[in-house]
BADOSE-916469 format. One record per residue: residue in three letters; chain; x, y, z of N, C-alpha, C in turn. Coordinates in nm, 4 decimals. Each point is the difference from the previous one (the first is absolute). Layout:
rest/kette/npx/npy/npz/capx/capy/capz/cpx/cpy/cpz
Ala/A/X/Y/Z/X/Y/Z/X/Y/Z
...
END
This chain:
rest/kette/npx/npy/npz/capx/capy/capz/cpx/cpy/cpz
Unk/A/-4.1809/5.4575/1.3443/0.1269/0.0043/0.0744/0.0987/-0.0582/-0.0977
Unk/A/0.1164/0.0725/0.0015/0.1093/-0.0410/-0.0823/0.1359/-0.0303/0.0741
Unk/A/0.0639/-0.1276/-0.0174/0.1123/-0.0195/0.0690/0.1137/0.0401/-0.0783
Unk/A/0.1112/0.0565/0.0406/0.1061/0.0426/-0.0484/0.1031/-0.1106/0.0251
Unk/A/0.0419/-0.0882/-0.0789/0.0717/-0.1260/0.0182/0.1514/0.0239/0.0672
Unk/A/0.0747/0.1103/-0.0750/0.1365/0.0399/0.0526/-0.0234/0.0393/0.1599
Unk/A/-0.0899/0.0934/0.0140/0.0016/0.0608/0.1331/-0.0410/-0.1113/0.1052
Unk/A/-0.0871/-0.0919/-0.0476/-0.0437/-0.1142/0.0871/0.1142/-0.0824/0.0409
Unk/A/0.0822/-0.0280/-0.0935/0.1256/-0.0859/0.0258/0.0940/0.0748/0.0783
Unk/A/0.0225/0.1289/-0.0058/0.0661/0.0900/0.0777/-0.0374/0.0028/0.1397
Unk/A/-0.1471/-0.0020/0.0190/-0.0559/0.0075/0.1304/0.0234/-0.1362/0.0763
Unk/A/-0.0081/-0.1212/-0.0970/0.0340/-0.1020/0.0662/0.1366/-0.0368/0.0484
Unk/A/0.0950/0.0442/-0.0872/0.1434/-0.0020/0.0373/0.0348/0.0599/0.1221
Unk/A/-0.0482/0.1207/0.0035/0.0255/0.0970/0.1087/-0.0458/-0.0625/0.1329
Unk/A/-0.1308/-0.0632/-0.0046/-0.0587/-0.0599/0.1218/0.0670/-0.1255/0.0297
Unk/A/0.0531/-0.0779/-0.0805/0.0896/-0.1245/0.0203/0.1257/0.0430/0.0540
Unk/A/0.0518/0.1163/-0.0385/0.1390/0.0220/0.0636/-0.0327/0.0644/0.1505
Unk/A/-0.1051/0.0675/0.0087/-0.0338/0.0575/0.1438/-0.0125/-0.1287/0.0935
Unk/A/-0.0957/-0.0755/-0.0544/-0.0327/-0.1185/0.0722/0.1377/-0.1003/0.0388
Unk/A/0.0870/0.0043/-0.0958/0.1273/-0.0894/0.0129/0.0797/0.0928/0.1184
Unk/A/0.0007/0.1394/-0.0076/0.0724/0.0702/0.1037/-0.0681/-0.0333/0.1388
Unk/A/-0.1274/-0.0126/0.0046/-0.0679/-0.0369/0.1277/0.0333/-0.1395/0.0467
Unk/A/0.0204/-0.0966/-0.1017/0.0507/-0.1323/0.0417/0.1311/-0.0185/0.0493
Unk/A/0.0943/0.0918/-0.0488/0.1363/-0.0072/0.0469/0.0209/0.0652/0.1155
Unk/A/-0.0980/0.0947/0.0270/0.0065/0.0935/0.1323/-0.0417/-0.0710/0.1276
Unk/A/-0.1133/-0.0885/-0.0255/-0.0590/-0.0642/0.1160/0.0691/-0.1193/0.0352
Unk/A/0.0174/-0.0340/0.1315/0.0547/-0.1203/0.0443/-0.0817/-0.0929/0.0646
Unk/A/-0.1444/0.0255/0.0142/-0.0726/-0.0990/0.0776/-0.0577/-0.1062/-0.1033
Unk/A/-0.0729/-0.0992/0.0613/-0.0522/-0.0960/-0.0739/-0.1056/0.0269/-0.1049
Unk/A/-0.0591/0.1133/0.0299/-0.1138/0.0559/-0.0933/0.0514/0.0849/-0.1241
Unk/A/0.1426/-0.0252/-0.0528/0.0437/0.0890/-0.0990/-0.0634/-0.0305/-0.1369
Unk/A/-0.0290/-0.1314/-0.0228/-0.0661/-0.0206/-0.1188/-0.1358/0.0479/-0.0152
Unk/A/-0.0766/-0.0005/0.1194/-0.1114/0.0715/0.0012/-0.0013/0.1472/-0.0035
Unk/A/0.0938/0.0536/0.0360/0.0411/0.1451/-0.0157/0.0254/0.0529/-0.1479
Unk/A/0.0858/-0.0832/-0.0421/0.0369/0.0296/-0.1548/-0.1259/-0.0251/-0.0844
Unk/A/-0.0614/-0.1166/0.0113/-0.1210/-0.0386/-0.0886/-0.1214/0.1110/0.0158
Unk/A/-0.0337/0.0297/0.1252/-0.0970/0.0907/0.0288/0.0313/0.1406/-0.0449
Unk/A/0.1303/0.0491/0.0177/0.0248/0.1371/-0.0428/0.0296/0.0136/-0.1634
Unk/A/0.0247/-0.1314/-0.0564/-0.0025/0.0138/-0.1571/-0.1444/0.0033/-0.0431
Unk/A/-0.0942/-0.0650/0.0572/-0.1310/-0.0085/-0.0424/-0.0559/0.1567/0.0232
Unk/A/0.0095/0.0463/0.1077/-0.0540/0.1323/0.0359/0.0668/0.1041/-0.0843
Unk/A/0.1206/-0.0052/-0.0083/0.0696/0.1160/-0.0734/-0.0296/-0.0125/-0.1238
Unk/A/-0.0007/-0.1266/-0.0727/-0.0293/-0.0078/-0.1387/-0.1254/0.0451/-0.0468
Unk/A/-0.0998/-0.0203/0.0933/-0.1425/0.0256/-0.0290/-0.0057/0.1569/-0.0167
Unk/A/0.0521/0.0625/0.1125/-0.0085/0.1448/0.0046/0.0853/0.0719/-0.1075
Unk/A/0.1191/-0.0592/-0.0331/0.0879/0.0613/-0.0821/-0.0535/-0.0203/-0.1582
Unk/A/-0.0576/-0.0997/-0.0254/-0.0621/-0.0315/-0.1352/-0.1061/0.0946/-0.0186
Unk/A/-0.1020/0.0294/0.0965/-0.0990/0.1075/-0.0044/0.0555/0.1276/0.0025
Unk/A/0.1139/0.0414/0.0449/0.0679/0.1345/-0.0023/0.0460/0.0103/-0.1393
Unk/A/0.0885/-0.0994/-0.0483/0.0609/0.0198/-0.1318/-0.0472/-0.0564/-0.1123
Unk/A/-0.0543/-0.1101/-0.0114/-0.0204/-0.0747/-0.0945/-0.1432/-0.0047/-0.0708
Unk/A/-0.1054/0.0633/0.0799/-0.1275/-0.0024/-0.0637/-0.0464/0.1363/-0.0181
Unk/A/-0.0864/0.0076/-0.1301/-0.0569/0.1159/-0.0370/-0.1364/-0.0292/-0.0091
Unk/A/-0.1052/0.1074/0.0456/-0.1393/-0.0386/-0.0187/-0.0477/0.1070/-0.1107
Unk/A/-0.1184/-0.0301/-0.0375/-0.0621/0.0930/-0.1022/-0.0245/0.1414/0.0458
Unk/A/-0.0236/0.0211/0.1059/-0.0181/0.1396/0.0463/0.1391/0.0504/0.0985
Unk/A/0.0502/0.1098/-0.0448/0.1175/0.0507/0.0631/-0.0308/0.0354/0.1386
Unk/A/-0.1048/0.0489/0.0371/-0.0254/0.0044/0.1480/0.0326/-0.1147/0.0858
Unk/A/-0.0658/-0.1074/-0.0668/-0.0058/-0.1390/0.0770/0.1490/-0.0650/-0.0011
Unk/A/0.0698/0.0274/-0.1074/0.1400/-0.0231/-0.0067/0.0900/0.0598/0.1171
Unk/A/-0.0310/0.1335/0.0115/0.0681/0.0902/0.0950/-0.0178/-0.0317/0.1434
Unk/A/-0.1425/-0.0348/0.0252/-0.0427/-0.0303/0.1392/0.0469/-0.1486/0.0365
Unk/A/-0.0083/-0.0892/-0.0797/0.0568/-0.1309/0.0271/0.1531/-0.0084/0.0135
Unk/A/0.0650/0.0804/-0.0775/0.1481/0.0060/0.0136/0.0403/0.0709/0.1358
Unk/A/-0.0706/0.1063/0.0259/0.0173/0.0601/0.1358/-0.0234/-0.0933/0.1170
Unk/A/-0.0994/-0.0707/0.0044/-0.0338/-0.0914/0.1101/0.0936/-0.1024/-0.0115
Unk/A/0.0329/-0.0652/-0.1037/0.1078/-0.1166/-0.0137/0.1322/0.0522/0.0495
Unk/A/0.0439/0.1330/-0.0359/0.1180/0.0412/0.0441/0.0091/0.0100/0.1604
Unk/A/-0.1278/0.0500/0.0596/-0.0031/0.0137/0.1271/0.0226/-0.1367/0.0813
Unk/A/-0.0738/-0.0942/-0.0617/0.0011/-0.1350/0.0676/0.1347/-0.0609/-0.0289
Unk/A/0.0754/0.0268/-0.1053/0.1323/-0.0499/-0.0282/0.0966/0.0355/0.1091
Unk/A/-0.0081/0.1371/0.0478/0.0827/0.0363/0.1141/-0.0519/-0.0561/0.1179
Unk/A/-0.1141/-0.0171/0.0285/-0.0547/-0.0619/0.1217/0.0563/-0.1405/0.0090
Unk/A/-0.0054/-0.0812/-0.1375/0.0386/-0.1378/0.0125/0.1501/0.0007/0.0014
Unk/A/0.0584/0.0837/-0.0551/0.1564/0.0091/0.0310/0.0212/0.0062/0.1541
Unk/A/-0.0694/0.1050/0.0638/0.0278/0.0261/0.1462/-0.0454/-0.1054/0.0801
Unk/A/-0.1016/-0.0704/-0.0364/-0.0512/-0.1054/0.0918/0.1004/-0.1173/-0.0084
Unk/A/0.0464/-0.0433/-0.1221/0.0983/-0.1111/-0.0137/0.1279/0.0286/0.0665
Unk/A/0.0281/0.1295/-0.0137/0.1354/0.0364/0.0598/-0.0113/-0.0168/0.1655
Unk/A/-0.1065/0.0551/0.0376/-0.0210/-0.0133/0.1509/-0.0010/-0.1789/0.0349
Unk/A/-0.0699/-0.0646/-0.0861/-0.0131/-0.1546/0.0367/0.1409/-0.0611/-0.0271
Unk/A/0.0789/0.0616/-0.0937/0.1492/-0.0625/-0.0268/0.0880/0.0534/0.1106
Unk/A/-0.0293/0.0859/0.0902/0.0795/0.0368/0.1046/-0.0279/-0.0397/0.1382
Unk/A/-0.1113/-0.0308/0.0019/-0.0408/-0.0672/0.1502/-0.0719/-0.1431/-0.0284
Unk/A/0.0316/-0.0837/0.1212/-0.0602/-0.1498/-0.0177/-0.1452/0.0200/0.0002
Unk/A/-0.0783/-0.0824/-0.0931/-0.1452/-0.0103/-0.0165/-0.0454/-0.1311/-0.0065
Unk/A/-0.1338/-0.0156/0.0199/-0.0503/-0.1465/-0.0232/-0.0632/0.0101/-0.1386
Unk/A/-0.0128/-0.1151/-0.0516/-0.0587/-0.0114/-0.1405/-0.1405/0.0530/-0.0071
Unk/A/-0.0898/-0.0258/0.0921/-0.1460/0.0418/0.0018/-0.0156/0.1517/0.0182
Unk/A/0.0942/0.0567/0.0636/-0.0119/0.1530/0.0077/0.0559/0.0654/-0.1346
Unk/A/0.1083/-0.0682/-0.0567/0.0293/0.0485/-0.1315/-0.1165/-0.0015/-0.1019
Unk/A/-0.0609/-0.1092/0.0041/-0.0936/-0.0451/-0.1288/-0.1056/0.1016/0.0407
Unk/A/-0.0686/0.0120/0.1272/-0.1026/0.0814/0.0251/0.0124/0.1443/-0.0415
Unk/A/0.1338/0.0602/0.0418/0.0171/0.1307/-0.0196/0.0174/0.0458/-0.1389
Unk/A/0.0847/-0.0739/-0.0644/0.0185/0.0078/-0.1542/-0.1314/-0.0258/-0.0789
Unk/A/-0.0554/-0.1058/0.0454/-0.1339/-0.0311/-0.0672/-0.1096/0.1158/0.0036
Unk/A/-0.0212/0.0527/0.1290/-0.0912/0.1077/-0.0068/0.0419/0.1344/-0.0663
Unk/A/0.1353/0.0240/-0.0066/0.0258/0.1055/-0.0732/-0.0189/-0.0108/-0.1515
Unk/A/0.0439/-0.1365/-0.0525/-0.0296/-0.0100/-0.1439/-0.1292/-0.0165/-0.0474
Unk/A/-0.0931/-0.0398/0.1108/-0.1477/-0.0163/-0.0460/-0.0484/0.1561/0.0075
Unk/A/0.0334/0.0855/0.0896/-0.0375/0.1294/0.0103/0.0354/0.0691/-0.1458
Unk/A/0.1344/-0.0157/-0.0493/0.0373/0.0459/-0.1220/-0.0934/-0.0434/-0.0966
Unk/A/-0.0258/-0.1326/-0.0307/-0.0754/-0.0515/-0.0999/-0.1388/0.0695/0.0083
Unk/A/-0.0628/0.0116/0.1183/-0.1206/0.0687/0.0090/-0.0225/0.1319/-0.0560
Unk/A/0.1212/0.0790/0.0484/-0.0174/0.1440/-0.0492/0.0292/0.0017/-0.1356
Unk/A/0.0951/-0.0693/-0.0616/0.0216/0.0099/-0.1370/-0.1210/-0.0619/-0.0761
Unk/A/-0.0770/-0.1059/0.0423/-0.1194/-0.0376/-0.0705/-0.0995/0.1172/0.0109
Unk/A/-0.0239/0.0536/0.1171/-0.0837/0.1119/0.0200/0.0143/0.1195/-0.1014
Unk/A/0.1278/0.0249/-0.0097/0.0397/0.0996/-0.0945/-0.0232/-0.0373/-0.1454
Unk/A/0.0222/-0.1165/-0.0268/-0.0194/-0.0552/-0.1623/-0.1439/-0.0016/-0.0213
Unk/A/-0.0937/-0.0312/0.0935/-0.1288/-0.0130/-0.0205/-0.0793/0.1420/-0.0019
Unk/A/0.0583/0.1198/0.0557/-0.0519/0.1047/-0.0028/-0.0170/0.0736/-0.1414
Unk/A/0.0792/-0.0581/-0.0890/-0.0011/0.0506/-0.1419/-0.0061/0.1497/-0.0264
Unk/A/0.0875/0.0678/0.0870/-0.0112/0.1554/-0.0139/0.1364/0.0491/-0.0651
END
C-alpha cells in the first residue's frame, strides 16, 4: 500500500470544506456532530478513493470503486441529516454502520490478493 501525500491532503481539504458546508447549513443543536461525523466519514472514503494505491491494480480499482460509492452514500446521508431534525444516537448508528460496512468490504477486497 502506497499513500500519495498530495492527493491525501486534497481529499482531507475537500472533506473539510464539505463538512464546513454542512455546519453552516444546519441550524439544530447537533451541527457539530454533523460536521465532525461528515468530515470523518467523507475523509476516510475520499482518501481511499484518491490517496491510496495498492500493490495489485485490481485491488486498487475495486477499493476505489467501493470507496467512491460509499462517498456518494455518505454525502447523501449527511445531506439528509442536514436537512431534517435528527437525534444524535440515530446519526451515530446510521453513519457508523455505513462506515463499518465500507471498512469491512475494503478489508475483504484487500485480503483477497487478486
